[in-house]
Every structure is written in C-alpha cells, then in structure tokens.
mmJSON file of the N, C-alpha and C atoms, coordinates in Angstrom:
{"data_MODEL":{"atom_site":{
"group_PDB":["ATOM","ATOM","ATOM","ATOM","ATOM","ATOM","ATOM","ATOM","ATOM","ATOM","ATOM","ATOM","ATOM","ATOM","ATOM","ATOM","ATOM","ATOM","ATOM","ATOM","ATOM","ATOM","ATOM","ATOM","ATOM","ATOM","ATOM","ATOM","ATOM","ATOM","ATOM","ATOM","ATOM","ATOM","ATOM","ATOM","ATOM","ATOM","ATOM","ATOM","ATOM","ATOM","ATOM","ATOM","ATOM","ATOM","ATOM","ATOM","ATOM","ATOM","ATOM","ATOM","ATOM","ATOM","ATOM","ATOM","ATOM","ATOM","ATOM","ATOM","ATOM","ATOM","ATOM","ATOM","ATOM","ATOM","ATOM","ATOM","ATOM","ATOM","ATOM","ATOM","ATOM","ATOM","ATOM","ATOM","ATOM","ATOM","ATOM","ATOM","ATOM","ATOM","ATOM","ATOM","ATOM","ATOM","ATOM","ATOM","ATOM","ATOM","ATOM","ATOM","ATOM","ATOM","ATOM","ATOM","ATOM","ATOM","ATOM","ATOM","ATOM","ATOM","ATOM","ATOM","ATOM","ATOM","ATOM","ATOM","ATOM","ATOM","ATOM","ATOM","ATOM","ATOM","ATOM","ATOM","ATOM","ATOM","ATOM","ATOM","ATOM","ATOM","ATOM","ATOM","ATOM","ATOM","ATOM","ATOM","ATOM","ATOM","ATOM","ATOM","ATOM","ATOM","ATOM","ATOM","ATOM","ATOM","ATOM","ATOM","ATOM","ATOM","ATOM","ATOM","ATOM","ATOM","ATOM","ATOM","ATOM","ATOM","ATOM","ATOM","ATOM","ATOM","ATOM","ATOM","ATOM","ATOM","ATOM","ATOM","ATOM","ATOM","ATOM","ATOM","ATOM","ATOM","ATOM","ATOM","ATOM","ATOM","ATOM","ATOM","ATOM","ATOM","ATOM","ATOM","ATOM","ATOM","ATOM","ATOM","ATOM","ATOM","ATOM","ATOM","ATOM","ATOM","ATOM","ATOM","ATOM","ATOM","ATOM","ATOM","ATOM","ATOM","ATOM","ATOM","ATOM","ATOM","ATOM","ATOM","ATOM","ATOM","ATOM","ATOM","ATOM","ATOM","ATOM","ATOM","ATOM","ATOM","ATOM","ATOM","ATOM","ATOM","ATOM","ATOM","ATOM","ATOM","ATOM","ATOM","ATOM","ATOM","ATOM","ATOM","ATOM"],
"id":[1,2,3,4,5,6,7,8,9,10,11,12,13,14,15,16,17,18,19,20,21,22,23,24,25,26,27,28,29,30,31,32,33,34,35,36,37,38,39,40,41,42,43,44,45,46,47,48,49,50,51,52,53,54,55,56,57,58,59,60,61,62,63,64,65,66,67,68,69,70,71,72,73,74,75,76,77,78,79,80,81,82,83,84,85,86,87,88,89,90,91,92,93,94,95,96,97,98,99,100,101,102,103,104,105,106,107,108,109,110,111,112,113,114,115,116,117,118,119,120,121,122,123,124,125,126,127,128,129,130,131,132,133,134,135,136,137,138,139,140,141,142,143,144,145,146,147,148,149,150,151,152,153,154,155,156,157,158,159,160,161,162,163,164,165,166,167,168,169,170,171,172,173,174,175,176,177,178,179,180,181,182,183,184,185,186,187,188,189,190,191,192,193,194,195,196,197,198,199,200,201,202,203,204,205,206,207,208,209,210,211,212,213,214,215,216,217,218,219,220,221,222,223,224,225],
"type_symbol":["N","C","C","N","C","C","N","C","C","N","C","C","N","C","C","N","C","C","N","C","C","N","C","C","N","C","C","N","C","C","N","C","C","N","C","C","N","C","C","N","C","C","N","C","C","N","C","C","N","C","C","N","C","C","N","C","C","N","C","C","N","C","C","N","C","C","N","C","C","N","C","C","N","C","C","N","C","C","N","C","C","N","C","C","N","C","C","N","C","C","N","C","C","N","C","C","N","C","C","N","C","C","N","C","C","N","C","C","N","C","C","N","C","C","N","C","C","N","C","C","N","C","C","N","C","C","N","C","C","N","C","C","N","C","C","N","C","C","N","C","C","N","C","C","N","C","C","N","C","C","N","C","C","N","C","C","N","C","C","N","C","C","N","C","C","N","C","C","N","C","C","N","C","C","N","C","C","N","C","C","N","C","C","N","C","C","N","C","C","N","C","C","N","C","C","N","C","C","N","C","C","N","C","C","N","C","C","N","C","C","N","C","C","N","C","C","N","C","C","N","C","C","N","C","C"],
"label_atom_id":["N","CA","C","N","CA","C","N","CA","C","N","CA","C","N","CA","C","N","CA","C","N","CA","C","N","CA","C","N","CA","C","N","CA","C","N","CA","C","N","CA","C","N","CA","C","N","CA","C","N","CA","C","N","CA","C","N","CA","C","N","CA","C","N","CA","C","N","CA","C","N","CA","C","N","CA","C","N","CA","C","N","CA","C","N","CA","C","N","CA","C","N","CA","C","N","CA","C","N","CA","C","N","CA","C","N","CA","C","N","CA","C","N","CA","C","N","CA","C","N","CA","C","N","CA","C","N","CA","C","N","CA","C","N","CA","C","N","CA","C","N","CA","C","N","CA","C","N","CA","C","N","CA","C","N","CA","C","N","CA","C","N","CA","C","N","CA","C","N","CA","C","N","CA","C","N","CA","C","N","CA","C","N","CA","C","N","CA","C","N","CA","C","N","CA","C","N","CA","C","N","CA","C","N","CA","C","N","CA","C","N","CA","C","N","CA","C","N","CA","C","N","CA","C","N","CA","C","N","CA","C","N","CA","C","N","CA","C","N","CA","C","N","CA","C","N","CA","C","N","CA","C","N","CA","C","N","CA","C","N","CA","C"],
"label_alt_id":[null,null,null,null,null,null,null,null,null,null,null,null,null,null,null,null,null,null,null,null,null,null,null,null,null,null,null,null,null,null,null,null,null,null,null,null,null,null,null,null,null,null,null,null,null,null,null,null,null,null,null,null,null,null,null,null,null,null,null,null,null,null,null,null,null,null,null,null,null,null,null,null,null,null,null,null,null,null,null,null,null,null,null,null,null,null,null,null,null,null,null,null,null,null,null,null,null,null,null,null,null,null,null,null,null,null,null,null,null,null,null,null,null,null,null,null,null,null,null,null,null,null,null,null,null,null,null,null,null,null,null,null,null,null,null,null,null,null,null,null,null,null,null,null,null,null,null,null,null,null,null,null,null,null,null,null,null,null,null,null,null,null,null,null,null,null,null,null,null,null,null,null,null,null,null,null,null,null,null,null,null,null,null,null,null,null,null,null,null,null,null,null,null,null,null,null,null,null,null,null,null,null,null,null,null,null,null,null,null,null,null,null,null,null,null,null,null,null,null,null,null,null,null,null,null],
"label_comp_id":["LEU","LEU","LEU","PRO","PRO","PRO","GLU","GLU","GLU","ASN","ASN","ASN","THR","THR","THR","ARG","ARG","ARG","TRP","TRP","TRP","PRO","PRO","PRO","HIS","HIS","HIS","VAL","VAL","VAL","LEU","LEU","LEU","GLY","GLY","GLY","LEU","LEU","LEU","GLY","GLY","GLY","LEU","LEU","LEU","LEU","LEU","LEU","GLY","GLY","GLY","GLY","GLY","GLY","ILE","ILE","ILE","GLY","GLY","GLY","PHE","PHE","PHE","THR","THR","THR","MET","MET","MET","SER","SER","SER","ILE","ILE","ILE","PHE","PHE","PHE","ILE","ILE","ILE","ALA","ALA","ALA","LEU","LEU","LEU","LEU","LEU","LEU","SER","SER","SER","PHE","PHE","PHE","SER","SER","SER","ASP","ASP","ASP","PRO","PRO","PRO","ALA","ALA","ALA","TYR","TYR","TYR","GLN","GLN","GLN","THR","THR","THR","GLU","GLU","GLU","ALA","ALA","ALA","LYS","LYS","LYS","PHE","PHE","PHE","ALA","ALA","ALA","ILE","ILE","ILE","LEU","LEU","LEU","VAL","VAL","VAL","ALA","ALA","ALA","SER","SER","SER","VAL","VAL","VAL","LEU","LEU","LEU","ALA","ALA","ALA","GLY","GLY","GLY","ILE","ILE","ILE","THR","THR","THR","GLY","GLY","GLY","PHE","PHE","PHE","MET","MET","MET","LEU","LEU","LEU","LEU","LEU","LEU","ASN","ASN","ASN","PHE","PHE","PHE","TYR","TYR","TYR","ASN","ASN","ASN","LYS","LYS","LYS","LYS","LYS","LYS","LYS","LYS","LYS","ALA","ALA","ALA","GLY","GLY","GLY","GLY","GLY","GLY","HIS","HIS","HIS","GLN","GLN","GLN","SER","SER","SER","GLU","GLU","GLU","LEU","LEU","LEU"],
"label_asym_id":["A","A","A","A","A","A","A","A","A","A","A","A","A","A","A","A","A","A","A","A","A","A","A","A","A","A","A","A","A","A","A","A","A","A","A","A","A","A","A","A","A","A","A","A","A","A","A","A","A","A","A","A","A","A","A","A","A","A","A","A","A","A","A","A","A","A","A","A","A","A","A","A","A","A","A","A","A","A","A","A","A","A","A","A","A","A","A","A","A","A","A","A","A","A","A","A","A","A","A","A","A","A","A","A","A","A","A","A","A","A","A","A","A","A","A","A","A","A","A","A","A","A","A","A","A","A","A","A","A","A","A","A","A","A","A","A","A","A","A","A","A","A","A","A","A","A","A","A","A","A","A","A","A","A","A","A","A","A","A","A","A","A","A","A","A","A","A","A","A","A","A","A","A","A","A","A","A","A","A","A","A","A","A","A","A","A","A","A","A","A","A","A","A","A","A","A","A","A","A","A","A","A","A","A","A","A","A","A","A","A","A","A","A","A","A","A","A","A","A","A","A","A","A","A","A"],
"label_entity_id":["1","1","1","1","1","1","1","1","1","1","1","1","1","1","1","1","1","1","1","1","1","1","1","1","1","1","1","1","1","1","1","1","1","1","1","1","1","1","1","1","1","1","1","1","1","1","1","1","1","1","1","1","1","1","1","1","1","1","1","1","1","1","1","1","1","1","1","1","1","1","1","1","1","1","1","1","1","1","1","1","1","1","1","1","1","1","1","1","1","1","1","1","1","1","1","1","1","1","1","1","1","1","1","1","1","1","1","1","1","1","1","1","1","1","1","1","1","1","1","1","1","1","1","1","1","1","1","1","1","1","1","1","1","1","1","1","1","1","1","1","1","1","1","1","1","1","1","1","1","1","1","1","1","1","1","1","1","1","1","1","1","1","1","1","1","1","1","1","1","1","1","1","1","1","1","1","1","1","1","1","1","1","1","1","1","1","1","1","1","1","1","1","1","1","1","1","1","1","1","1","1","1","1","1","1","1","1","1","1","1","1","1","1","1","1","1","1","1","1","1","1","1","1","1","1"],
"label_seq_id":[1,1,1,2,2,2,3,3,3,4,4,4,5,5,5,6,6,6,7,7,7,8,8,8,9,9,9,10,10,10,11,11,11,12,12,12,13,13,13,14,14,14,15,15,15,16,16,16,17,17,17,18,18,18,19,19,19,20,20,20,21,21,21,22,22,22,23,23,23,24,24,24,25,25,25,26,26,26,27,27,27,28,28,28,29,29,29,30,30,30,31,31,31,32,32,32,33,33,33,34,34,34,35,35,35,36,36,36,37,37,37,38,38,38,39,39,39,40,40,40,41,41,41,42,42,42,43,43,43,44,44,44,45,45,45,46,46,46,47,47,47,48,48,48,49,49,49,50,50,50,51,51,51,52,52,52,53,53,53,54,54,54,55,55,55,56,56,56,57,57,57,58,58,58,59,59,59,60,60,60,61,61,61,62,62,62,63,63,63,64,64,64,65,65,65,66,66,66,67,67,67,68,68,68,69,69,69,70,70,70,71,71,71,72,72,72,73,73,73,74,74,74,75,75,75],
"pdbx_PDB_ins_code":[null,null,null,null,null,null,null,null,null,null,null,null,null,null,null,null,null,null,null,null,null,null,null,null,null,null,null,null,null,null,null,null,null,null,null,null,null,null,null,null,null,null,null,null,null,null,null,null,null,null,null,null,null,null,null,null,null,null,null,null,null,null,null,null,null,null,null,null,null,null,null,null,null,null,null,null,null,null,null,null,null,null,null,null,null,null,null,null,null,null,null,null,null,null,null,null,null,null,null,null,null,null,null,null,null,null,null,null,null,null,null,null,null,null,null,null,null,null,null,null,null,null,null,null,null,null,null,null,null,null,null,null,null,null,null,null,null,null,null,null,null,null,null,null,null,null,null,null,null,null,null,null,null,null,null,null,null,null,null,null,null,null,null,null,null,null,null,null,null,null,null,null,null,null,null,null,null,null,null,null,null,null,null,null,null,null,null,null,null,null,null,null,null,null,null,null,null,null,null,null,null,null,null,null,null,null,null,null,null,null,null,null,null,null,null,null,null,null,null,null,null,null,null,null,null],
"Cartn_x":[1.145,-0.104,0.728,0.555,1.195,1.154,2.209,2.39,1.121,1.057,-0.446,-1.609,-1.374,-2.805,-2.771,-4.131,-4.301,-5.76,-5.633,-6.519,-7.795,-8.281,-9.651,-10.134,-8.927,-8.907,-9.402,-8.618,-8.915,-10.727,-10.874,-12.127,-13.273,-13.102,-13.876,-13.857,-13.342,-12.823,-13.632,-13.723,-14.228,-15.727,-16.119,-17.743,-18.275,-17.111,-17.527,-17.541,-16.815,-17.076,-18.397,-19.149,-20.427,-21.373,-20.854,-21.736,-22.171,-21.62,-21.681,-23.289,-24.34,-25.217,-25.72,-24.889,-25.609,-25.678,-24.44,-24.434,-25.292,-25.296,-26.352,-27.78,-28.329,-29.523,-29.545,-28.72,-28.72,-28.914,-28.307,-28.279,-29.717,-30.4,-31.543,-32.454,-32.501,-33.348,-33.402,-31.96,-31.763,-32.779,-32.461,-32.292,-33.995,-34.873,-36.152,-37.136,-38.029,-38.526,-40.488,-40.476,-41.779,-41.398,-42.185,-42.028,-41.753,-42.663,-42.574,-41.166,-40.723,-39.456,-38.17,-38.545,-37.358,-37.648,-38.604,-39.0,-38.457,-38.44,-37.91,-36.385,-35.713,-34.548,-33.99,-34.636,-34.148,-33.763,-35.307,-35.151,-34.095,-33.842,-32.875,-31.367,-31.021,-29.9,-29.665,-30.751,-30.418,-30.556,-31.316,-31.023,-29.759,-29.169,-27.94,-26.542,-27.097,-25.966,-25.896,-27.09,-27.242,-26.393,-26.829,-26.422,-24.574,-24.207,-22.584,-22.103,-22.801,-22.548,-22.019,-23.437,-23.386,-22.357,-22.249,-21.496,-19.835,-19.385,-17.967,-17.838,-18.888,-18.323,-18.096,-19.205,-19.102,-17.83,-17.43,-16.343,-15.14,-15.024,-13.725,-13.676,-15.102,-15.167,-15.05,-15.107,-15.084,-13.429,-12.939,-11.445,-10.572,-10.774,-10.063,-10.361,-11.293,-11.582,-10.611,-10.958,-10.228,-8.927,-8.299,-6.836,-6.345,-6.818,-6.433,-6.622,-7.384,-7.801,-9.167,-9.898,-11.12,-10.768,-9.769,-9.605,-9.455,-9.957,-10.117,-8.444,-8.049,-6.934,-6.819,-5.91,-5.763,-5.652,-6.044,-6.064,-4.535],
"Cartn_y":[-0.966,-0.114,1.106,2.359,3.659,4.134,4.946,5.503,6.118,5.869,6.868,6.162,5.382,4.239,3.311,3.081,1.985,1.036,-0.293,-1.119,-0.764,0.213,1.07,1.741,2.522,3.382,2.364,1.351,0.51,0.125,-0.244,-1.171,0.017,1.302,2.581,2.997,2.756,3.041,2.052,0.725,-0.63,-0.125,0.309,0.402,1.52,2.633,3.629,3.222,1.843,1.546,1.143,0.691,0.407,1.091,2.229,3.245,3.237,2.865,2.678,1.576,2.346,1.619,1.822,2.691,2.523,1.406,0.532,-0.893,-1.602,-1.645,-2.862,-2.384,-0.968,-0.802,-0.903,-0.748,-1.578,-2.756,-3.633,-5.003,-5.371,-4.96,-5.432,-5.289,-4.048,-3.821,-5.004,-5.268,-6.582,-7.51,-7.791,-9.111,-9.532,-8.523,-8.43,-8.064,-8.908,-7.903,-7.683,-7.714,-7.46,-6.352,-5.414,-3.683,-3.859,-4.717,-4.631,-5.179,-5.854,-6.595,-5.585,-5.064,-3.926,-3.231,-2.252,-1.489,-2.075,-3.384,-3.398,-3.599,-4.276,-4.319,-2.864,-1.811,-0.317,0.146,0.042,0.226,-0.395,-1.74,-2.588,-2.073,-1.512,-1.073,0.272,1.027,2.619,2.472,1.547,1.402,0.977,-0.075,-0.599,0.337,1.162,2.478,3.556,3.915,4.616,4.204,2.735,2.243,2.054,1.611,1.75,2.804,3.862,5.485,5.914,5.731,6.368,5.417,4.14,3.122,3.687,3.837,4.153,5.416,6.371,7.419,7.405,6.892,6.779,6.107,5.13,4.362,5.231,5.857,6.707,7.789,8.503,9.551,9.543,7.861,7.64,7.249,6.713,6.056,7.218,8.584,9.505,10.338,10.685,11.088,10.558,9.313,8.312,8.618,8.647,8.585,9.814,11.122,12.228,12.831,11.967,12.466,13.397,13.298,14.278,15.347,15.301,16.499,15.843,16.542,16.017,15.924,14.948,14.679,14.526,15.131,14.809,13.5,13.19,11.345,11.42],
"Cartn_z":[0.014,0.033,-0.013,-0.653,-0.494,0.646,1.283,2.374,2.994,4.067,4.891,4.291,3.594,3.398,3.962,4.63,5.46,4.826,5.03,5.081,5.028,5.798,6.181,5.05,4.181,3.18,1.815,1.575,0.863,0.739,1.799,2.156,1.848,2.367,2.022,0.792,-0.388,-1.477,-2.483,-1.975,-2.522,-2.13,-1.233,-0.697,-1.766,-1.991,-2.713,-4.315,-4.57,-6.099,-6.374,-5.168,-5.43,-5.745,-5.837,-6.374,-7.869,-8.868,-9.549,-10.226,-10.999,-11.102,-12.588,-13.465,-14.936,-15.68,-15.456,-16.156,-15.502,-14.027,-13.493,-14.32,-14.111,-14.879,-16.131,-16.816,-18.55,-18.676,-17.7,-17.754,-17.414,-16.357,-16.029,-17.31,-17.663,-18.792,-19.633,-20.12,-20.985,-20.554,-19.376,-18.713,-18.504,-18.148,-17.832,-18.794,-19.2,-20.301,-19.829,-18.441,-17.976,-17.047,-17.265,-16.759,-15.224,-14.581,-13.01,-12.586,-13.493,-12.951,-13.085,-14.194,-14.35,-13.342,-12.797,-11.857,-10.76,-10.228,-9.017,-9.099,-10.37,-10.241,-10.218,-10.836,-10.829,-9.359,-8.642,-7.548,-6.586,-6.584,-5.724,-6.283,-7.509,-7.598,-7.402,-7.236,-6.618,-4.804,-4.432,-3.243,-2.308,-3.263,-3.143,-3.224,-4.49,-4.515,-3.372,-3.005,-2.027,-0.512,-0.338,0.738,0.533,-0.272,-0.757,-0.401,-1.04,-0.852,0.447,1.269,3.034,3.617,3.273,4.191,3.824,2.628,2.074,2.811,2.867,3.493,5.088,5.429,6.991,7.311,6.813,7.234,6.903,5.902,5.324,6.821,6.668,7.769,9.127,9.383,10.878,11.13,9.726,10.133,10.274,9.494,9.295,10.527,11.445,12.648,13.398,13.458,14.813,14.421,13.283,13.273,13.584,13.075,13.383,14.7,15.271,16.899,16.898,15.821,16.37,14.886,14.436,13.268,11.876,10.885,9.623,9.383,8.604,8.057,6.144,5.609,4.067,3.909,2.838,2.375,1.404],
"occupancy":[1.0,1.0,1.0,1.0,1.0,1.0,1.0,1.0,1.0,1.0,1.0,1.0,1.0,1.0,1.0,1.0,1.0,1.0,1.0,1.0,1.0,1.0,1.0,1.0,1.0,1.0,1.0,1.0,1.0,1.0,1.0,1.0,1.0,1.0,1.0,1.0,1.0,1.0,1.0,1.0,1.0,1.0,1.0,1.0,1.0,1.0,1.0,1.0,1.0,1.0,1.0,1.0,1.0,1.0,1.0,1.0,1.0,1.0,1.0,1.0,1.0,1.0,1.0,1.0,1.0,1.0,1.0,1.0,1.0,1.0,1.0,1.0,1.0,1.0,1.0,1.0,1.0,1.0,1.0,1.0,1.0,1.0,1.0,1.0,1.0,1.0,1.0,1.0,1.0,1.0,1.0,1.0,1.0,1.0,1.0,1.0,1.0,1.0,1.0,1.0,1.0,1.0,1.0,1.0,1.0,1.0,1.0,1.0,1.0,1.0,1.0,1.0,1.0,1.0,1.0,1.0,1.0,1.0,1.0,1.0,1.0,1.0,1.0,1.0,1.0,1.0,1.0,1.0,1.0,1.0,1.0,1.0,1.0,1.0,1.0,1.0,1.0,1.0,1.0,1.0,1.0,1.0,1.0,1.0,1.0,1.0,1.0,1.0,1.0,1.0,1.0,1.0,1.0,1.0,1.0,1.0,1.0,1.0,1.0,1.0,1.0,1.0,1.0,1.0,1.0,1.0,1.0,1.0,1.0,1.0,1.0,1.0,1.0,1.0,1.0,1.0,1.0,1.0,1.0,1.0,1.0,1.0,1.0,1.0,1.0,1.0,1.0,1.0,1.0,1.0,1.0,1.0,1.0,1.0,1.0,1.0,1.0,1.0,1.0,1.0,1.0,1.0,1.0,1.0,1.0,1.0,1.0,1.0,1.0,1.0,1.0,1.0,1.0,1.0,1.0,1.0,1.0,1.0,1.0,1.0,1.0,1.0,1.0,1.0,1.0],
"B_iso_or_equiv":[0.0,0.0,0.0,0.0,0.0,0.0,0.0,0.0,0.0,0.0,0.0,0.0,0.0,0.0,0.0,0.0,0.0,0.0,0.0,0.0,0.0,0.0,0.0,0.0,0.0,0.0,0.0,0.0,0.0,0.0,0.0,0.0,0.0,0.0,0.0,0.0,0.0,0.0,0.0,0.0,0.0,0.0,0.0,0.0,0.0,0.0,0.0,0.0,0.0,0.0,0.0,0.0,0.0,0.0,0.0,0.0,0.0,0.0,0.0,0.0,0.0,0.0,0.0,0.0,0.0,0.0,0.0,0.0,0.0,0.0,0.0,0.0,0.0,0.0,0.0,0.0,0.0,0.0,0.0,0.0,0.0,0.0,0.0,0.0,0.0,0.0,0.0,0.0,0.0,0.0,0.0,0.0,0.0,0.0,0.0,0.0,0.0,0.0,0.0,0.0,0.0,0.0,0.0,0.0,0.0,0.0,0.0,0.0,0.0,0.0,0.0,0.0,0.0,0.0,0.0,0.0,0.0,0.0,0.0,0.0,0.0,0.0,0.0,0.0,0.0,0.0,0.0,0.0,0.0,0.0,0.0,0.0,0.0,0.0,0.0,0.0,0.0,0.0,0.0,0.0,0.0,0.0,0.0,0.0,0.0,0.0,0.0,0.0,0.0,0.0,0.0,0.0,0.0,0.0,0.0,0.0,0.0,0.0,0.0,0.0,0.0,0.0,0.0,0.0,0.0,0.0,0.0,0.0,0.0,0.0,0.0,0.0,0.0,0.0,0.0,0.0,0.0,0.0,0.0,0.0,0.0,0.0,0.0,0.0,0.0,0.0,0.0,0.0,0.0,0.0,0.0,0.0,0.0,0.0,0.0,0.0,0.0,0.0,0.0,0.0,0.0,0.0,0.0,0.0,0.0,0.0,0.0,0.0,0.0,0.0,0.0,0.0,0.0,0.0,0.0,0.0,0.0,0.0,0.0,0.0,0.0,0.0,0.0,0.0,0.0],
"pdbx_formal_charge":[null,null,null,null,null,null,null,null,null,null,null,null,null,null,null,null,null,null,null,null,null,null,null,null,null,null,null,null,null,null,null,null,null,null,null,null,null,null,null,null,null,null,null,null,null,null,null,null,null,null,null,null,null,null,null,null,null,null,null,null,null,null,null,null,null,null,null,null,null,null,null,null,null,null,null,null,null,null,null,null,null,null,null,null,null,null,null,null,null,null,null,null,null,null,null,null,null,null,null,null,null,null,null,null,null,null,null,null,null,null,null,null,null,null,null,null,null,null,null,null,null,null,null,null,null,null,null,null,null,null,null,null,null,null,null,null,null,null,null,null,null,null,null,null,null,null,null,null,null,null,null,null,null,null,null,null,null,null,null,null,null,null,null,null,null,null,null,null,null,null,null,null,null,null,null,null,null,null,null,null,null,null,null,null,null,null,null,null,null,null,null,null,null,null,null,null,null,null,null,null,null,null,null,null,null,null,null,null,null,null,null,null,null,null,null,null,null,null,null,null,null,null,null,null,null],
"auth_seq_id":[1,1,1,2,2,2,3,3,3,4,4,4,5,5,5,6,6,6,7,7,7,8,8,8,9,9,9,10,10,10,11,11,11,12,12,12,13,13,13,14,14,14,15,15,15,16,16,16,17,17,17,18,18,18,19,19,19,20,20,20,21,21,21,22,22,22,23,23,23,24,24,24,25,25,25,26,26,26,27,27,27,28,28,28,29,29,29,30,30,30,31,31,31,32,32,32,33,33,33,34,34,34,35,35,35,36,36,36,37,37,37,38,38,38,39,39,39,40,40,40,41,41,41,42,42,42,43,43,43,44,44,44,45,45,45,46,46,46,47,47,47,48,48,48,49,49,49,50,50,50,51,51,51,52,52,52,53,53,53,54,54,54,55,55,55,56,56,56,57,57,57,58,58,58,59,59,59,60,60,60,61,61,61,62,62,62,63,63,63,64,64,64,65,65,65,66,66,66,67,67,67,68,68,68,69,69,69,70,70,70,71,71,71,72,72,72,73,73,73,74,74,74,75,75,75],
"auth_comp_id":["LEU","LEU","LEU","PRO","PRO","PRO","GLU","GLU","GLU","ASN","ASN","ASN","THR","THR","THR","ARG","ARG","ARG","TRP","TRP","TRP","PRO","PRO","PRO","HIS","HIS","HIS","VAL","VAL","VAL","LEU","LEU","LEU","GLY","GLY","GLY","LEU","LEU","LEU","GLY","GLY","GLY","LEU","LEU","LEU","LEU","LEU","LEU","GLY","GLY","GLY","GLY","GLY","GLY","ILE","ILE","ILE","GLY","GLY","GLY","PHE","PHE","PHE","THR","THR","THR","MET","MET","MET","SER","SER","SER","ILE","ILE","ILE","PHE","PHE","PHE","ILE","ILE","ILE","ALA","ALA","ALA","LEU","LEU","LEU","LEU","LEU","LEU","SER","SER","SER","PHE","PHE","PHE","SER","SER","SER","ASP","ASP","ASP","PRO","PRO","PRO","ALA","ALA","ALA","TYR","TYR","TYR","GLN","GLN","GLN","THR","THR","THR","GLU","GLU","GLU","ALA","ALA","ALA","LYS","LYS","LYS","PHE","PHE","PHE","ALA","ALA","ALA","ILE","ILE","ILE","LEU","LEU","LEU","VAL","VAL","VAL","ALA","ALA","ALA","SER","SER","SER","VAL","VAL","VAL","LEU","LEU","LEU","ALA","ALA","ALA","GLY","GLY","GLY","ILE","ILE","ILE","THR","THR","THR","GLY","GLY","GLY","PHE","PHE","PHE","MET","MET","MET","LEU","LEU","LEU","LEU","LEU","LEU","ASN","ASN","ASN","PHE","PHE","PHE","TYR","TYR","TYR","ASN","ASN","ASN","LYS","LYS","LYS","LYS","LYS","LYS","LYS","LYS","LYS","ALA","ALA","ALA","GLY","GLY","GLY","GLY","GLY","GLY","HIS","HIS","HIS","GLN","GLN","GLN","SER","SER","SER","GLU","GLU","GLU","LEU","LEU","LEU"],
"auth_asym_id":["A","A","A","A","A","A","A","A","A","A","A","A","A","A","A","A","A","A","A","A","A","A","A","A","A","A","A","A","A","A","A","A","A","A","A","A","A","A","A","A","A","A","A","A","A","A","A","A","A","A","A","A","A","A","A","A","A","A","A","A","A","A","A","A","A","A","A","A","A","A","A","A","A","A","A","A","A","A","A","A","A","A","A","A","A","A","A","A","A","A","A","A","A","A","A","A","A","A","A","A","A","A","A","A","A","A","A","A","A","A","A","A","A","A","A","A","A","A","A","A","A","A","A","A","A","A","A","A","A","A","A","A","A","A","A","A","A","A","A","A","A","A","A","A","A","A","A","A","A","A","A","A","A","A","A","A","A","A","A","A","A","A","A","A","A","A","A","A","A","A","A","A","A","A","A","A","A","A","A","A","A","A","A","A","A","A","A","A","A","A","A","A","A","A","A","A","A","A","A","A","A","A","A","A","A","A","A","A","A","A","A","A","A","A","A","A","A","A","A","A","A","A","A","A","A"],
"auth_atom_id":["N","CA","C","N","CA","C","N","CA","C","N","CA","C","N","CA","C","N","CA","C","N","CA","C","N","CA","C","N","CA","C","N","CA","C","N","CA","C","N","CA","C","N","CA","C","N","CA","C","N","CA","C","N","CA","C","N","CA","C","N","CA","C","N","CA","C","N","CA","C","N","CA","C","N","CA","C","N","CA","C","N","CA","C","N","CA","C","N","CA","C","N","CA","C","N","CA","C","N","CA","C","N","CA","C","N","CA","C","N","CA","C","N","CA","C","N","CA","C","N","CA","C","N","CA","C","N","CA","C","N","CA","C","N","CA","C","N","CA","C","N","CA","C","N","CA","C","N","CA","C","N","CA","C","N","CA","C","N","CA","C","N","CA","C","N","CA","C","N","CA","C","N","CA","C","N","CA","C","N","CA","C","N","CA","C","N","CA","C","N","CA","C","N","CA","C","N","CA","C","N","CA","C","N","CA","C","N","CA","C","N","CA","C","N","CA","C","N","CA","C","N","CA","C","N","CA","C","N","CA","C","N","CA","C","N","CA","C","N","CA","C","N","CA","C","N","CA","C","N","CA","C","N","CA","C","N","CA","C","N","CA","C"],
"pdbx_PDB_model_num":[1,1,1,1,1,1,1,1,1,1,1,1,1,1,1,1,1,1,1,1,1,1,1,1,1,1,1,1,1,1,1,1,1,1,1,1,1,1,1,1,1,1,1,1,1,1,1,1,1,1,1,1,1,1,1,1,1,1,1,1,1,1,1,1,1,1,1,1,1,1,1,1,1,1,1,1,1,1,1,1,1,1,1,1,1,1,1,1,1,1,1,1,1,1,1,1,1,1,1,1,1,1,1,1,1,1,1,1,1,1,1,1,1,1,1,1,1,1,1,1,1,1,1,1,1,1,1,1,1,1,1,1,1,1,1,1,1,1,1,1,1,1,1,1,1,1,1,1,1,1,1,1,1,1,1,1,1,1,1,1,1,1,1,1,1,1,1,1,1,1,1,1,1,1,1,1,1,1,1,1,1,1,1,1,1,1,1,1,1,1,1,1,1,1,1,1,1,1,1,1,1,1,1,1,1,1,1,1,1,1,1,1,1,1,1,1,1,1,1,1,1,1,1,1,1]
}}}
C-alpha cells in the first residue's frame, strides 16, 4: 500500500465503488422483459448504490477522525 494508506481506506473506496449503477440498470433492462421486474430491479440497484455510498463515506469519515484524533486529515 502507498504511504499513509491503510486497509480501512481500501475498504472504504471499495464500498464507494459500489455506487456505479448505470451498467447494472442497463443489464437489468436487457434481462427482464416485464416492466414490473424492471422497476423492481431499478429500485434495488438504486437502494444498493445509496447504501454503498453512505457506508463508504461513513467508514472513511470515521477512520479519518479516529486517525487524526478528532480532526480532519488529508488523504
């Protein structure tokens, strides 16, 4: 790992990588011909993306505050 990078940073960025939903929605539209299934798939993808973003942000924010002793540090 690069200097000043720890495994919680890697985990947090991995969670933020879960935000990408454009390709998932495209594949869901190709996979399901029933509009009801397409709607459910889109909703599930958007919920998962929001949860990934919130979780990644919270993890990185918590780790940086813990590491800096309550002060924000630069990544």
